[in-house]
MIDREN-707002 format. One record per atom (N, C-alpha, C): x, z, y. Coordinates in pm, whole numbers, padded with zeros to 5 digits, always signed. Each point is the difference from the previous one (the first is absolute). Layout:
# residues N
XZY...
//
This chain:
# residues 90
+06287+10432+15349+00014+00098-00108-00074-00051-00124+00062+00014-00113-00054-00048-00127-00114+00092-00047-00103-00060-00054-00111+00076-00058+00044+00064-00132-00060+00114-00032+00035+00070-00125-00021-00087-00122-00110-00075-00004-00029-00083-00117+00108-00106-00019+00045-00060+00109+00105-00102-00008+00132+00064-00047+00031+00116+00055+00123+00071-00039-00006+00041-00147-00116+00044-00046-00015+00039-00140+00018-00122-00091-00054-00114+00039+00020-00123-00078+00148-00035-00010+00073+00014+00110+00144-00025-00002+00070+00094-00097-00040+00128+00001+00061+00099-00088-00025-00033-00147-00121-00042-00032-00033-00036-00138+00087-00118-00045+00012-00101+00084+00083-00116-00033+00146+00041-00014+00048+00085+00090+00138+00049-00006+00027+00073-00131-00095+00085-00041+00016+00074-00126+00003-00097-00118-00090-00096-00001-00003-00099-00110+00132-00076-00008+00055-00039+00114+00125-00077+00002+00120+00087-00035-00010+00131+00021+00110+00092-00026+00002+00051-00143-00109-00016-00071-00012+00055-00135+00099-00065-00095+00069+00084-00075+00096-00050-00100-00070-00013-00135+00055-00084-00085-00057-00023-00133+00003+00124-00088+00097+00089+00024+00013+00120-00085-00083+00118+00050-00081-00019+00103-00085+00107+00053-00141-00012-00057-00069+00113-00010-00141-00008-00037-00078-00063+00115-00122-00045-00024-00079-00058+00108-00018+00102+00113+00019-00047+00123-00009+00086+00119-00117-00044+00086-00053+00095+00078-00109-00030+00093+00006+00095+00118-00058-00043+00110-00009+00082+00121-00102+00111-00023+00034+00118+00049-00090+00115-00006-00087-00002+00126-00106-00079-00002-00080-00023+00121-00063+00128+00055-00021+00099-00084-00059+00127+00047+00094+00077+00092+00129-00029-00007+00099+00078+00076+00072-00080+00107-00047-00120+00027+00058-00080+00109-00038+00066+00132+00099+00009+00092-00029+00057+00131+00097-00054+00103-00028+00031+00125+00085-00044+00110+00073+00119+00060+00126-00023+00036+00080+00102+00068+00108-00069+00082+00011+00036+00124+00105-00051+00089+00007-00153+00002-00114-00066+00003-00003-00145+00007+00028-00071-00131+00008+00077-00109+00025-00058-00132-00122+00022-00088-00034-00100-00079-00096+00020-00107+00081+00044-00121-00029+00119-00049+00072+00058-00114-00082-00028-00124+00059-00077-00091-00073-00052-00116+00065+00051-00128-00051+00112-00054+00055+00048-00127-00045-00088-00116+00076+00005-00107-00033-00075-00120+00050+00077-00121-00046-00038-00116+00045+00061-00124-00046-00090-00114+00017+00050-00122-00043-00080-00115-00152-00009-00004-00048-00111-00051-00144-00019-00016-00056+00112-00088+00073+00037-00102-00045+00106-00091-00019+00132+00074+00097+00038+00084-00012+00124+00075-00118-00006+00098-00013-00110+00070-00107-00010+00099-00138+00007-00066-00011-00045-00122-00128+00008-00072-00029+00141-00049+00104+00071-00041-00020+00132-00060+00029+00117+00093+00092-00019+00095+00052+00107+00087+00064+00112-00084+00039-00035-00121+00069+00095-00088+00148-00005+00035+00057+00114+00039+00139+00003+00044+00097-00046-00108-00041+00004-00125+00087-00049-00108+00018-00151+00007-00092-00069+00067+00007-00146+00014+00065-00044+00131+00029+00097+00087+00050-00032+00134+00147-00043-00003+00030-00109+00069+00138-00041+00020+00055+00078+00119+00122+00050-00012+00051+00093+00100+00084-00063+00109+00041-00122-00014+00090-00060+00097-00068-00115+00074-00118+00027+00055-00076-00103+00070-00006+00032+00149+00103-00042+00073-00001+00018+00145-00109-00089+00057-00082+00049+00091-00112-00082+00049+00048-00123+00075-00088-00095+00007+00023-00121+00079-00039+00033+00143+00083-00042+00095-00027+00024+00142-00020-00134+00069-00113-00013+00068-00029-00122+00075-00007+00038+00147+00087-00060+00081-00002+00023+00144-00119-00075+00057-00095+00073+00056-00123-00062+00048+00021-00082+00127+00111+00018+00069+00028-00078+00121+00072-00130-00031+00090+00002-00097+00083-00118-00027-00034-00069-00132-00067+00071-00090-00029-00056-00132+00116+00013-00098+00110+00061+00044+00113+00022-00091-00045+00089-00115+00051-00028-00118-00042+00074-00119+00122+00032-00085+00001+00122-00054+00114+00045-00080-00039+00126-00075+00086+00040-00093-00019+00129-00065+00055+00109+00091-00065+00115-00003+00049+00113+00076+00133+00050-00056+00069+00079+00081+00129+00056-00040-00007+00152-00003+00098+00060-00061+00007+00145-00007-00006+00062+00139+00070-00059+00096+00002+00055+00136-00138-00003+00066-00085-00091-00044-00134-00014+00058-00105+00086-00071+00038+00070-00100-00094+00078-00082-00094+00088+00083+00047+00062+00109-00094+00080+00080-00121-00078+00052+00013-00132+00014-00114-00081+00047-00119+00009-00094+00025-00003-00130-00113+00002-00094-00022+00137-00061+00090+00092+00017-00022+00136-00049-00079+00082+00100+00005-00039+00126-00073+00067+00107-00145-00048-00002-00092+00084+00035-00141-00040+00004-00041-00046+00140+00092-00001+00095-00033-00047+00135-00015-00150+00001-00085-00051+00089-00016-00145+00016+00027-00039+00142
//
């Protein structure tokens, strides 16, 4: 099983590689990273929002990054998986 720190590093690299030139700078929301159902759920948003937590700066279409702690597979979450990160269960 992958350690959280290693999975988080993978998520940061994945986000950096996925960033488009037309997007504002993005960063992982480390305060809200958590585990659920064998996945490390890694939310992210704009650097500006994460610094201010002002909802006016928040990007609204940021599906979290999901890292499978057993396999190391990494991807963006999907609409069908939304209950995984909307639920507070771990």
